C-alpha positions, -999 to +999 in steps of 0.1 A: +511-252-085+538-279-084+551-259-052+519-262-036+518-300-045+549-307-036+544-292-002+509-313+001+529-344-005+555-337+019+532-333+049+510-365+036+541-384+035+557-368+072+520-375+085+519-413+073+553-423+078+549-458+092+557-471+123+584-496+110+604-463+098+605-450+130+615-482+147+646-485+127+653-449+132+652-453+171+677-483+166+707-459+152+705-436+180+737-435+201+739-447+235+742-421+262+776-406+269+766-386+299+739-387+327+712-359+323+714-337+357+682-334+374+673-298+381+636-296+380+611-320+395+599-348+375+568-375+378+534-376+370+516-342+372+487-355+392+483-388+415+480-415+390+472-452+392+491-474+363+480-507+353+442-508+359+432-503+322+411-536+311+415-555+279+389-548+250+392-557+213+378-519+206+407-504+230+432-528+214+428-517+179+422-478+189+449-451+177+458-447+212+470-483+215+488-488+187+504-458+192+512-470+227+526-505+214+547-482+188+564-464+214+572-499+236+581-514+203+607-482+195+619-485+229+626-521+228+645-519+197+666-489+209+671-505+242+688-536+233+715-551+256+744-533+242+727-499+241+717-504+277+754-516+287+770-490+267+750-463+284+755-481+318+793-482+313+794-446+296+776-431+324+792-452+352+756-460+359+747-427+366+715-425+338+710-392+356+724-372+382+703-359+413+694-324+425+715-309+450+686-305+475+647-321+476+622-304+462+596-284+479+564-302+486+541-277+462+568-281+432+568-318+432+554-344+410+539-378+415+552-414+419+523-435+405+503-460+425+501-496+416+489-529+431+509-559+430+522-585+453+548-585+479+573-611+496+542-613+526+521-632+495+496-599+499+484-574+475+488-541+481+484-508+469+518-489+468+497-458+482+483-476+514+523-488+519+534-452+516+510-435+537+517-418+570+557-427+560+586-411+543+597-437+518+631-443+503+620-462+471+642-484+450+638-497+418+657-525+398+657-553+372+688-566+371+717-579+397+736-547+387+708-525+393+701-539+425+739-535+437+738-499+429+706-493+445+719-511+477+751-490+480+727-463+495+712-483+523+734-511+524+737-513+565+703-510+567+692-540+549+697-570+573+675-580+600+696-558+627+704-532+602+666-527+594+660-524+632+687-494+638+672-479+605+637-479+621+649-466+653+670-437+640+642-427+613+611-439+628+589-422+604+606-437+572+607-472+555+624-484+526+604-499+498+613-519+467+603-523+432+616-556+418+606-552+381+613-579+357+629-574+323+605-602+305+575-622+319+601-653+321+623-633+343+593-620+365+576-662+364+613-668+374+616-645+404+582-655+416+595-692+419+622-676+438+600-660+466+610-679+491+649-672+490+640-638+488+624-642+521+656-655+535+674-628+525+653-597+529+645-584+565+612-594+576+602-564+586+606-554+548+586-580+533+551-559+528+572-533+514+585-554+488+569-558+456+574-581+426+560-561+398+543-579+371+559-576+337+544-549+314+529-531+342+560-502+338+552-493+304+578-474+285+557-440+291+558-448+329+597-453+327+603-425+305+587-404+331+599-419+361+638-419+342+644-454+351+641-470+315+679-486+316+675-518+333+718-519+341+712-492+366+692-487+400+671-461+405+665-443+443+633-420+451+627-403+483+589-398+486+566-378+510+534-395+525+515-383+496+538-402+468+554-367+457+588-374+444+611-350+467+643-361+455+658-391+431+691-402+420+706-432+400+733-456+397+760-462+429+759-436+457+786-411+461+795-397+497+777-364+487+746-381+477+746-399+507+746-368+526+717-354+504+699-383+508+699-385+548+695-345+549+664-351+527+652-382+550+654-360+581+638-327+565+610-348+554+605-366+588+600-332+602+578-322+578+558-349+584+559-347+620+546-311+620+516-319+597+508-349+621+509-322+649+482-298+633 
């Protein structure tokens, strides 16, 4: 009987482990020491729109909502500035390493849809911007992250450079998601929108999204593998929002070769689909 009682008590204790204990354990996890190697498609299993949930008291106090807030708290506690910087430093910004070639369409998973304001002051859904285009999509939250993301497309970021890009890759575009670390930084980025417009090619204004803080929650960041804000991330998406290739950190020569091979391959794929 004692054995059965002990077993039962153990299960109850395990089931009712307090959230704060999990949070404390999360903070004790060591920083990354090496990048994750991507060999399989990742992303959302089906087309998904994030940021659509409406507030309700019943929903706020639901078990699912409480679990979601707990996961966010665990993530925020674990991902301190020190943890993120040390992980970034240990991996030289490579939070994950890219696949050796782009994923097949039927195996690929989805990048989520969202609605946000762009530098053109219009509110767009990402899916509308991605439609009928091959997209090089970049995510960054910090200056270091933006600098990482710039290394892949640096020569195409000026007015003349982007015009050259459009000539060279007529079925492609560069889209940016500026994801603030905090609501205060998001508010500040909104104030600097005028300066951003001056520094970013006008043809790219409709594809530069200023994301509201909280839209990219911890679950979304983990699925997209972009949960270290010190680094920058790049995804190659097809016209159906599928993630066909991705990388992080600063570009290497090999990655640049794979990136542009992927873009050219997806442009041919898109052209073939349009001719049907």
